[in-house]
Backbone as CSV, one residue per row, in Angstrom:
resi,resn,N_x,N_y,N_z,CA_x,CA_y,CA_z,C_x,C_y,C_z
1,MET,0.651,-0.873,0.194,0.198,0.464,0.024,1.206,0.781,0.211
2,SER,0.585,2.062,-0.372,0.892,3.497,-0.826,0.916,4.228,0.385
3,ASN,1.118,4.695,1.718,1.307,5.603,2.309,1.366,6.933,2.418
4,PRO,-0.146,7.576,2.540,-0.064,9.345,2.700,0.701,9.292,3.554
5,VAL,1.102,10.917,3.486,1.109,11.210,4.426,1.128,11.720,6.082
6,PHE,0.867,11.549,6.945,0.357,11.776,8.105,0.885,12.564,9.023
7,GLU,0.876,13.493,10.448,1.659,13.724,11.066,1.256,12.895,12.605
8,PRO,1.513,12.241,12.751,1.025,11.562,13.955,1.226,12.974,15.289
9,GLN,0.118,12.996,16.192,0.417,14.592,17.099,0.735,14.218,18.339
10,VAL,1.146,12.696,18.610,2.490,12.676,19.893,3.451,11.994,19.628
11,ALA,4.558,12.517,20.195,5.845,11.983,19.923,6.109,10.485,19.942
12,ASP,5.404,9.439,21.406,5.263,8.759,21.141,4.370,7.780,20.571
13,TRP,3.554,8.280,19.199,2.656,7.559,18.644,3.450,5.662,18.311
14,SER,4.691,5.517,18.149,5.834,4.225,17.287,5.458,2.887,18.540
15,ALA,6.167,3.990,20.402,5.685,2.996,21.051,4.116,2.588,21.905
16,ARG,3.247,3.500,21.339,2.285,3.918,22.519,1.310,2.497,21.586
17,VAL,1.742,2.470,20.369,0.981,0.688,19.654,1.659,-0.088,19.604
18,HIS,3.223,-1.001,20.105,3.056,-1.774,20.414,3.555,-1.741,21.884
19,ASP,3.133,-0.760,22.692,2.856,-1.318,24.049,1.461,-1.589,23.839
20,SER,0.258,-0.935,22.976,-1.152,-1.951,23.033,-0.530,-3.466,23.036
21,PHE,-0.383,-2.988,20.972,-0.268,-4.519,20.629,0.197,-5.915,21.889
22,ALA,1.501,-5.409,22.668,1.682,-6.512,23.353,0.073,-7.058,24.453
23,ARG,-0.753,-6.417,24.646,-1.457,-5.866,26.148,-2.528,-6.905,25.197
24,GLN,-2.369,-7.129,23.749,-3.456,-8.342,23.021,-3.776,-9.724,23.095
25,GLY,-4.151,-9.680,24.048,-4.512,-11.475,24.514,-4.708,-12.106,22.445
26,ALA,-5.730,-11.662,22.115,-5.971,-11.977,21.122,-4.586,-12.336,20.024
27,MET,-4.152,-11.249,19.542,-2.865,-11.105,18.927,-2.240,-11.989,19.527
28,GLN,-1.767,-12.741,20.808,-1.058,-13.767,21.355,-1.289,-14.714,20.728
29,THR,-2.346,-15.109,20.980,-2.973,-16.184,20.717,-3.014,-16.683,19.219
30,LEU,-3.112,-15.850,18.069,-3.127,-15.755,16.941,-1.474,-15.961,16.575
31,GLY,0.006,-15.814,17.639,1.047,-15.465,17.257,1.708,-14.563,16.126
32,ALA,0.533,-13.209,16.396,0.948,-12.505,15.024,2.252,-11.917,16.209
33,ARG,2.504,-10.593,14.970,3.167,-9.599,15.532,2.826,-8.810,14.667
34,LEU,4.005,-7.436,14.766,3.362,-5.656,14.351,5.140,-6.411,13.155
35,ALA,4.738,-5.925,12.320,5.895,-6.373,11.163,6.181,-4.554,10.716
36,GLN,4.976,-4.260,10.826,5.658,-2.504,10.533,4.337,-1.203,11.091
37,VAL,5.430,0.152,11.307,4.443,0.421,12.383,5.032,1.827,11.544
38,ASP,3.765,2.389,10.663,4.216,3.970,10.621,2.984,5.175,10.573
39,PRO,3.342,5.875,10.854,1.788,7.138,10.935,1.320,6.189,9.488
40,GLY,0.130,6.026,10.397,-1.643,5.624,9.620,-1.342,4.856,8.895
41,LEU,-0.543,3.732,8.997,-0.654,2.551,8.285,0.450,1.936,9.306
42,VAL,0.097,0.820,9.348,0.654,-0.545,10.665,0.258,-1.650,9.609
43,ALA,0.997,-2.984,9.791,1.290,-4.634,9.260,1.111,-5.130,10.260
44,VAL,0.003,-6.142,10.024,0.411,-7.597,11.570,0.167,-8.340,10.372
45,GLU,1.559,-8.960,11.169,2.070,-10.761,10.316,2.265,-11.674,11.479
46,LEU,1.786,-13.345,10.189,1.200,-14.141,11.090,1.657,-15.094,10.371
47,ASP,2.585,-16.335,11.200,1.998,-17.785,10.194,1.155,-18.531,10.437
48,TRP,0.613,-19.587,9.253,-0.412,-20.673,9.014,-0.283,-21.142,10.402
49,ALA,-1.323,-21.679,10.731,-1.036,-23.104,12.163,-2.007,-23.767,12.309
50,PRO,-1.753,-25.201,12.975,-3.134,-25.828,12.708,-4.483,-25.620,13.448
51,GLY,-3.774,-24.639,14.858,-5.034,-23.909,15.315,-5.650,-22.989,15.046
52,LEU,-5.201,-22.521,13.533,-6.201,-20.642,13.122,-6.930,-21.085,11.706
53,THR,-6.978,-22.766,11.535,-7.677,-23.121,10.127,-8.748,-23.467,10.501
54,GLN,-9.467,-23.904,9.900,-10.861,-24.042,9.066,-10.986,-25.560,8.516
55,GLN,-12.101,-25.985,8.390,-11.936,-27.574,7.878,-10.880,-27.953,6.242
56,HIS,-10.776,-27.303,5.789,-9.852,-27.001,4.958,-8.881,-26.940,4.452
57,GLY,-8.279,-26.543,5.742,-6.527,-26.502,6.261,-6.654,-24.475,5.918
58,PHE,-7.067,-23.757,5.318,-7.129,-22.114,5.097,-7.280,-22.014,6.359
59,LEU,-6.425,-20.886,6.935,-6.698,-19.274,7.961,-7.779,-19.231,8.182
60,HIS,-8.493,-19.544,8.976,-9.982,-19.280,9.887,-10.581,-17.705,8.439
61,ALA,-11.425,-17.608,8.082,-11.486,-16.269,7.936,-11.846,-15.267,9.306
62,GLY,-12.501,-16.112,10.388,-12.705,-15.175,11.850,-10.618,-14.917,11.953
63,MET,-10.017,-15.441,12.236,-8.871,-15.686,12.511,-7.983,-14.776,11.919
64,LEU,-8.564,-14.161,10.451,-8.236,-13.354,8.906,-8.826,-12.006,8.998
65,ALA,-10.066,-11.718,9.988,-10.084,-10.328,10.368,-10.183,-10.587,11.290
66,THR,-10.074,-10.853,12.655,-9.135,-10.635,14.212,-8.306,-9.339,13.635
67,ALA,-7.307,-10.485,12.962,-5.726,-9.475,12.705,-5.469,-8.664,12.142
68,LEU,-6.231,-8.511,10.947,-6.887,-7.092,9.990,-7.538,-6.388,10.591
69,ASP,-8.269,-6.347,11.636,-9.468,-5.643,12.225,-8.665,-4.877,13.042
70,SER,-7.093,-5.453,13.800,-6.133,-5.454,14.415,-5.233,-4.317,13.609
71,ALA,-5.080,-4.003,12.673,-3.906,-3.540,11.904,-4.523,-2.226,11.065
72,CYS,-5.935,-2.376,11.238,-7.002,-1.300,10.496,-6.801,-0.580,11.896
73,GLY,-6.653,-0.803,13.984,-6.974,-0.625,14.279,-5.746,0.534,15.017
74,TYR,-5.190,0.008,14.875,-3.518,0.263,15.032,-3.421,1.127,14.058
75,ALA,-3.417,1.466,13.049,-2.473,2.490,11.847,-4.189,3.787,12.384
76,GLY,-5.134,3.320,12.217,-5.755,4.415,12.913,-4.924,5.300,14.673
77,PHE,-5.068,4.526,15.583,-4.104,4.768,16.607,-4.037,5.232,16.941
78,THR,-1.987,5.001,15.558,-0.779,5.810,15.026,-1.817,7.409,15.301
79,LEU,-2.427,7.992,14.691,-2.505,8.982,14.463,-3.704,10.050,15.443
80,MET,-3.403,9.712,16.913,-5.129,9.438,17.749,-4.037,10.744,18.462
81,ALA,-5.006,11.992,19.567,-4.624,12.352,20.559,-3.576,11.037,21.496
82,ALA,-2.945,12.381,22.407,-1.994,11.270,23.737,-3.326,10.509,24.630
83,ASP,-4.473,11.329,24.708,-5.932,10.549,25.872,-6.553,9.756,24.796
84,ALA,-6.419,9.234,23.919,-7.024,8.870,22.834,-7.318,7.559,22.859
85,ALA,-7.721,5.831,22.827,-7.911,4.790,22.924,-8.513,4.591,21.612
86,VAL,-8.543,3.757,21.345,-8.812,2.792,19.175,-9.860,1.612,19.727
87,LEU,-10.912,1.923,19.364,-12.104,1.085,19.190,-12.722,1.555,17.988
88,THR,-13.059,0.070,17.110,-13.244,-0.341,15.963,-15.107,0.491,16.277
89,ILE,-15.883,0.656,15.698,-17.078,0.316,15.138,-17.679,-0.317,14.043
90,GLU,-17.280,-0.341,13.449,-17.646,-0.825,11.883,-16.227,-1.485,11.481
91,PHE,-17.012,-2.574,10.635,-15.772,-2.897,9.519,-16.747,-4.286,8.704
92,LYS,-16.737,-3.922,7.347,-16.924,-4.813,6.109,-15.725,-5.667,5.807
93,ILE,-15.642,-6.912,5.635,-15.194,-7.805,4.950,-15.643,-8.378,3.946
94,ASN,-14.292,-8.233,2.676,-14.410,-8.935,1.670,-13.587,-9.743,1.396
95,LEU,-13.631,-11.369,1.934,-12.945,-12.456,1.360,-13.428,-12.678,0.029
96,LEU,-11.604,-13.077,-0.941,-11.065,-12.568,-1.998,-10.724,-14.171,-2.783
97,ALA,-10.005,-14.557,-1.638,-10.189,-15.944,-2.187,-9.614,-16.788,-1.049
98,PRO,-9.463,-18.645,-0.876,-9.217,-19.205,0.183,-7.407,-18.630,0.720
99,ALA,-7.747,-18.127,1.964,-6.739,-17.634,2.921,-5.369,-18.886,3.238
100,LYS,-4.529,-19.592,1.370,-4.024,-20.748,1.418,-2.517,-19.862,1.764
101,GLY,-1.887,-20.518,2.266,-0.068,-20.348,2.463,0.541,-20.310,3.804
102,GLN,1.792,-19.934,3.831,2.757,-20.229,4.571,2.614,-19.177,5.994
103,ARG,2.347,-17.979,5.058,2.590,-17.054,6.174,1.550,-15.951,5.525
104,PHE,1.267,-15.004,6.562,-0.048,-13.795,6.290,0.345,-12.352,6.578
105,ARG,-0.016,-11.579,5.750,0.278,-10.373,5.897,-1.529,-9.670,5.805
106,MET,-1.494,-8.274,7.427,-2.740,-8.062,6.890,-2.521,-6.141,7.312
107,GLU,-2.384,-5.614,6.401,-2.649,-4.252,6.645,-3.513,-3.498,6.574
108,GLY,-3.411,-2.268,7.370,-4.257,-0.918,7.740,-3.479,0.364,6.759
109,GLN,-4.434,1.047,6.246,-3.594,2.706,5.991,-5.248,2.600,6.697
110,VAL,-4.433,3.971,7.213,-5.619,4.803,7.272,-6.022,6.099,5.778
111,LEU,-7.521,5.956,6.044,-8.233,7.011,4.396,-8.307,8.930,4.540
112,LYS,-8.595,8.302,6.274,-9.225,10.288,6.773,-9.071,9.882,8.226
113,PRO,-7.828,10.633,8.287,-7.551,10.572,10.915,-9.190,11.516,10.821
114,GLY,-9.587,11.233,11.907,-10.638,12.544,11.911,-9.863,12.682,14.048
115,ARG,-10.890,13.860,14.746,-10.873,14.171,15.959,-11.241,12.820,16.622
116,THR,-12.654,12.089,16.088,-13.852,11.047,16.061,-13.685,10.244,15.895
117,ILE,-13.934,10.067,14.934,-14.065,9.055,13.813,-13.452,8.488,12.899
118,SER,-12.553,7.954,12.336,-11.092,7.557,11.600,-12.037,6.321,10.001
119,VAL,-11.150,6.378,9.717,-11.660,5.343,7.434,-10.665,4.955,7.474
120,VAL,-10.197,3.222,7.684,-9.516,2.652,7.173,-9.505,2.319,6.642
121,GLU,-9.058,1.953,5.403,-8.909,0.825,4.327,-7.339,-0.990,4.641
122,GLY,-7.906,-1.625,4.775,-7.431,-2.963,5.330,-7.098,-4.188,3.900
123,ARG,-5.737,-4.571,3.849,-5.771,-5.626,2.583,-5.213,-6.876,3.586
124,ALA,-5.888,-8.690,2.938,-4.809,-8.882,3.649,-4.403,-9.432,2.328
125,LEU,-3.170,-10.289,2.533,-2.670,-11.277,1.284,-1.717,-12.572,1.908
126,ALA,-1.719,-13.128,1.313,-0.893,-14.891,1.601,-0.007,-14.451,1.143
127,PHE,1.217,-15.453,1.725,1.823,-15.679,0.872,2.725,-17.540,0.750
128,ASP,2.448,-17.953,-0.527,2.141,-19.507,-0.703,3.300,-19.857,-0.997
129,ASP,4.032,-20.598,-0.898,5.289,-20.819,-1.999,5.974,-20.028,-2.927
130,GLY,6.535,-18.507,-1.761,6.547,-17.477,-2.757,6.022,-17.026,-3.858
131,ARG,4.539,-17.094,-4.012,4.086,-16.678,-4.021,2.808,-15.537,-3.239
132,GLU,2.477,-13.860,-3.468,2.224,-13.430,-2.697,0.695,-13.599,-3.218
133,ARG,-0.622,-13.103,-2.556,-1.878,-13.029,-2.865,-2.719,-12.645,-2.002
134,LEU,-4.048,-11.606,-2.189,-4.696,-10.632,-2.114,-5.333,-11.751,-1.845
135,VAL,-6.037,-11.660,-0.605,-7.350,-12.937,-0.112,-8.424,-12.103,0.555
136,ALA,-8.388,-11.113,1.167,-9.467,-10.432,1.705,-8.980,-8.315,1.593
137,THR,-10.273,-7.856,1.492,-9.634,-6.281,1.801,-10.746,-6.392,3.186
138,MET,-11.181,-5.189,3.748,-11.504,-4.554,4.268,-11.449,-2.949,4.804
139,ASN,-13.370,-2.740,4.810,-13.419,-0.943,5.239,-13.691,-0.664,6.803
140,CYS,-12.742,-0.241,6.757,-13.313,-0.090,8.802,-13.389,1.190,9.445
141,THR,-14.350,1.737,9.790,-14.603,2.845,11.066,-14.145,2.738,12.787
142,LEU,-13.157,3.567,13.067,-12.908,3.344,14.064,-13.114,4.684,15.381
143,MET,-13.426,4.776,15.854,-13.977,6.013,16.921,-12.696,5.733,17.668
144,ALA,-11.600,7.290,18.327,-11.437,7.772,19.372,-11.714,8.206,20.726
145,VAL,-11.776,7.243,21.728,-12.665,6.727,22.568,-11.838,7.953,24.013
146,VAL,-12.807,8.602,24.105,-11.329,9.915,25.269,-12.750,9.666,26.777
147,GLY,-11.511,9.422,27.913,-12.883,9.513,29.207,-13.048,8.235,29.534
148,ARG,-12.989,7.086,28.952,-13.850,5.978,29.181,-13.263,5.140,30.645
149,GLU,-13.755,4.899,31.467,-13.415,4.006,32.231,-13.082,2.697,32.072
150,GLY,-11.958,2.355,31.974,-11.617,0.711,31.633,-11.624,0.485,30.426
151,ILE,-11.011,1.664,29.721,-10.622,1.439,28.103,-9.259,1.881,28.603
152,ARG,-8.016,1.791,28.101,-6.418,2.220,28.257,-5.912,2.491,26.725
153,HIS,-5.233,3.599,26.929,-4.596,4.155,25.841,-3.229,3.301,25.027
C-alpha cells in the first residue's frame, strides 16, 4: 500500500502502538506480530498454524478478520491524540480467495483521520510458496475514545 503522509499528534506514537499490541491477548493467541508501524499504516503478520484453520486447512476467516481489524485499528491509533484509545465501530470484509499460505500479512492504512472518527482500509495478503495473493479487503471505521473508565490508551 502506498502511504499518504500523516503527522502523528504525539511524539511516542510508535511506542504506544507497540505497548498496546503487546497487551492484546487475541494477537498473542494468533501468534501475530507487528511487522510495520508508520504514521497511518500498520502491518500485522502471522504464520499458518493448525489451530487457526477451518476444515479445509485454510486460515479461518474469523482469524483473518481479527488480525486485519487490529492492523486497521492500530493504523488509526498512530494518528490519535495522547489521551485517546481506539475502538472499531464498524467493519466490512470482502473475502476474495481462500487464505492458503505459510504466512499472512494484514495491512491497515488510514484513508481519513479524524478527531473522533477515522476511516481505514485494510488488505490481507497470503504468501504461499513464494507467491503473494490478495485474499481479503476491509473497510473499517474507528472511534477515538477519550475519558471512558476501563479503556486504556
